[in-house]
Each structure stands twice: as structure tokens, then as C-alpha cells.
N, C-alpha and C positions, 0 to 999 in steps of 0.2 A: 776182694779188696784188703790191704794189708792193715793188721791192726793199728800200726803206729799212726798211719794217714787218717783212720776213724777220729783219733784223737791229737790230731796236729795243733790245733791251739795251745793244748797243754803244754807247759814248760819240762817237763819230765820227758815228754817223747824227743826235746833235743838234746836231753841229758842221756837217754836210751841211744839216741843215735851216735854220739860222739863216741860211747864205749862200745858201741856194736861194732862200728868201723874200725877201732883199734883191734877190738878181738878178730874181727874178719881179715885184715890186715897179717895179724899175727897167724892164724890158723892157713892159710892161704900161701904163706912166704914157706914157714915152719912146719905144718901140717898139725902144731899143737899150740899151746900158749906157752910161752918163753917169759913174756915179761909182764906179769900180773901189776906191776907200778906202772908200765905206761898206760894199761887199762884204767887206770885210779886215776893218774891224772888228766885223760881224755874225758873221764867222768865230771872231774873236779873242773876242768875248761867249760865244759859245757853248761855246768850249773852257773859257772860265774857267769857265762855270756847270758844265762837267762835271768839270772839278778840284775847284771847290767841294764838289760832292755826293758825290766819292771819296773826299774827304780829310776828310769829315764827321765820322767817329768815330774817326780816327787818333789824335788828342790826347787819346783815352782808352789808348791803347796807353802814348803817351809820358807820361803821368801815371802808370800802373802801374809803369813800369819805371823811374821816378825816385822816385817815391813810398815804394813796397813795402819797400826796404832798409831806410830810416829807421823806418818803422812797427813793423819787425821790431827793429831795434836797440833802438827806445824799449821794444818787449817785454823784449827780453833786459835791458837795465838795471833794468828795474822787477821781472822775477824776481831778478836778483842781488842788489837792494836786499833784495828780501823774504827770499833766503836767509840774507844776512848779519844782518838782523834776528832770524831764525830762529836761527841760529848765536849772536847775542848774549843770546835770551832762554833758551836749552839751554844756556849756558855752556861748552859743549864746542868746544875748537878742531880737532878732527881733520878730516881731508879727508872721511872718510866721512858725517860730519855735515852738511855744506857742499855736497859733491860732487854729492847729486841733483838740488839745489834750482837749481843754477849748470846742471846739465844740462839740466835742464826748461827754463830762462831762455834757452838757447842754441835750444833748438826753434824760439822766434820769428822769429832771426834766419835761422835756415833757411827757413821759411816765407814768410818775404819775400823772400829769394832765389829760392825756387823760384817765385814769383809775377812776380818783377823779369826774371830773365833769359830766359822764353820771351817775355814783353813786349816787351824791347829786342830781341830777336830778331826777330820779326814786326814790329814798328815799321819796323825798318830793310830786312826784306824789303818790305814793301809801300811804304816810301818809296821804294825802288828803282823798284819797279813803276810807280808813280804817277810817276815822273821820266820814264821810257820812254812812259807812255801819253801825258803831256803833250808830249814830245817827237814821238810817231805823231799826235796833233792837230795839231800845227804844222806838221809836213810835209804832213800831210793838207790843212789851207787854202791852204799853196803851190801844192800840186797841183791845187786847186778854182781856185785863182786864174790859174792856166796855162791851164785848161781854158776859162775864162770868156774869156780872153785870146788864146786861141785860135779861139774860138767867134764871138766879138763885137769882135774886135780891129779896129781902124780901117782 
């Protein structure tokens, strides 16, 4: 079993594959490494592809975190409008007449916040993890290039 197959789920394997394919092409065609910049660009392409794949659904967390409070607020405003309409049609101005309607309306805000707060926390957490993963891929690319330099240097 090839070592890269054992770690296939790791994004670093794809970065390695990009760099190794370019290195193999150059060695097969020239018998040596002629263009280290091409290897560097291949590694960067692999890293960019993996970052795009990892960030694919992150925008849904950001959208949930930013939109849900507004949806909850809209529900609250509509609920309060209905409570005041009920108050006007009932003709009563007591708190006991309008209180339950306003309390029900505020549930919409709470639901919006219950959705938005965890989404914001997870968005920030995964954003940090992806930033660290990007740095790891950049470090791996530099180490790959160093190995190419040591192995195929002039």
C-alpha cells in the first residue's frame, strides 16, 4: 500500500499529489528537475483546490449567523403588530390583554438567536481550523520544495 493512499482523506495528500505529478513529469521528460517554479505552482494549485473544497459549505454558517437574528426580529415585529391589533379590537388597554401576544412574539427573536449564536461560534471555529490547515499546506509545500532541492539540486 502506498503511504499516500493510507492518508487519502488528508488535504495534504492532494497537495503532495500535485507536486509529485509535476516533479515526475519533469524527471521523465528531462531526466532532472528543470523548473522548480512549476513545482511550486503545482503545489499552490493543490493547496488552493483543497482550501476551496474545505470552505465549500462554510458560507452557510456565515449566512445562518447573520440572517437568523433578522428573521427572528421580523417575526417579533409581526407578532407585536398582531398583539397591538388584537389590543385595538378588544378595546382593552391592560397588560394582561397585550402581554401574552408580546411574549409569543419575542419567541421568534429567541429562536433566531438560538440558531445564530451556535452558527457564529462554529463559523469562527472552522474558520480558525481552515486558517491553520492553510498554513500547514503552505509549510508542507515549502518542505516539499526543500526536499526537491536537496534531492535534485544543481
